[in-house]
N, C-alpha and C positions, 0 to 999 in steps of 0.2 A: 349282787349285792355288794357295795363298797365298803371297805373298812375305813375306819377313821382311828388315828391314834400315832402313836410315835413311830417314826420310821427305825429300823435297826441300823446302826451305824457301826462301823469297825473303829475300834479304840486304835489311834495312831500310837504305834510304839516310838516312844522318845529315845532317839538315840543319845547315847552318852556324848557329852561334850569332849571334846579331845583335850588333853593335857596341853598346856603351854609348851611350845617347842623351844623356848628360852628359858635360861636359868637365871637367878639372881646374880651369879657370878658374872654371866655374860652381860648382864645390864649394867653392872658395877664397872666393868671395863669399858664400856662405850665412850667414845669421846668424839669431839668435832674432827671431821675428816673421814671417819668410819662411813661405810657403805650400808644402806637399809634398802628394803623393797617394799612396795605398796602394790596391793593388787590392782588398782585402777591407775595409779600415777607411775608405776614402774620403779626402776632404780633411781634411789637418791643418796645424797651425801649429807652427813649431819653437818649442821652450820653451828648450833649453840644447843647444849644440853644443861638442865638443872634438876633439882629434885621434884619439879612439877611439870617441867614442860620440855618439848624436844623440838627444835626446829630443823626443818629438813627442806634442800633445796632438790627438785627432781629434774632429770633430763628433759621431762615432757613438758614442764612448765615454760611459759613465755614471760616477757619482761614485765607484763601486768601484774603477776602474780610471782615474784622471784623464789619466794619460800613458803613453806605451810608448817603451821605449828599444831602439835599433837599432845595430848596428856601423856605425861611420863609417870610411871611404867606402864599405865593402862592400855596404852595403844599396842604394846607388845602382849600384854597377857590377853586382851581381845582377840588377838590375831590380825589387826589392823596394819602393822608393821612387823616385819621379820628382819633378823640380823642378815645382811647380804654378805 
């Protein structure tokens, strides 16, 4: 005889999110020319930075895409960018 009903599932343990590795002091000190790191694009150099956006040129980029823009400081708090 076959049983019908809900199958037992194991509840996944949610891992705590790691604390951001960058402090507000470090973010305040960032300026054009500083080095940052991105998982996919590698090492890059800050071209421009303001209260809402950070523009970075990466060594791996070609002439078609000379720079990339990220939200600031959200890209650091989310772990997309790291101070290099």
